[in-house]
N, C-alpha and C positions, 0 to 999 in steps of 0.2 A: 470791294477789294481794298480800297484806301483805308476805310475805317478798320478793317481787320488787320491792316499793317500799321496802325497807330496814327493815321491822319485824323486830326480833330475836325469837328463840324465847323469850327471857326476857320480853319485852314481851307476847307472845301469852299466855304462861302467867300473867302478872301482871295481865292486863287486868281481870279481875273485881274486883281490889283496887287499881286504878291510883292511887287517892288516897294510899295508903300505900306505894307501890312506888318504890324508887330506880331502877327501870328506865326511868322516864319523866321527862323534863324538865318544868319548870313550864309551858312553852308546850304541851307534849304533854298534860299533865294538863288544862290549860285547854281544849284542843281536845276532849278526851273529855268534859269537863263540858258544853261546848256541845252535843255530840252527845246527851248525856243530857237536857239541858234542852229541846232541839228535838224530842226524841221522846217527851216526857212528854205525857200526855193534854191538859193545859192548857199551851200553848206560851207560856212566860214566861221569857225568858232574863234572869237577874239581871245588873244593870249590872256587878258585880264580875267576872263571867266575861268579858264583852265588853271591859271595861277592861284586864284582864290580857292578853287576846289582842291588843289594840291595841299593847301594849308589845313584842310579838314578831312581829307580822305587819302588812303594809301593807294599804291598802284593797282592792286587787285580790286579795290573798291571802285576806282576810276574806270577800270576796264569793264567791270560788271555794270556800272551805271551807264556807260556809253553803249554797251551792248543792249541793255534793256530799253533805252530810249530809241536806239536804232530799230530794234524789233517792233516796238509799238508804232514807230513812224512807218515802217514797212507795212504792217498790218493795216494801218489807217489809209495809206496811199493805195494799197492793193484793193481794199474794200471800196474805195471811191471809184476806181476804174470800173468795177462791176456793179456800182450803185447798190452795194450791200447796205441795208438799213437795219435799224434795231428791230429785234423780234420781241421786245418788251420782256426780256428775261429778268430785268432788274426793276420791276415796277416799284415806284416809290423811292428809288435811289436818287441821290443827288449827284448830278454830273455837270460841273461847271464848264461853260464854253469859254474859249480864249477871248480876251478883249480884242475888239477890231478897231 
């Protein structure tokens, strides 16, 4: 899905270290920071993340972005409750895991 949406191979490979990667623009890094912040146990999005996003996105884009991140967070957390695992529908795809 990422590749179909314009995410490059370099971005997929650099995702775990997006803060230090030249593969991402400042807005893209801010988007990823928002995703990280929204998926933390305690949901507290720092003002500086939101302020940076306001510089690159309009209100409708921000609402859509927050909704998409929240939906994926919901699905991931929901699936973990029921131990839903991959059914190998995307064999050969690249799916980076977050840095720990």
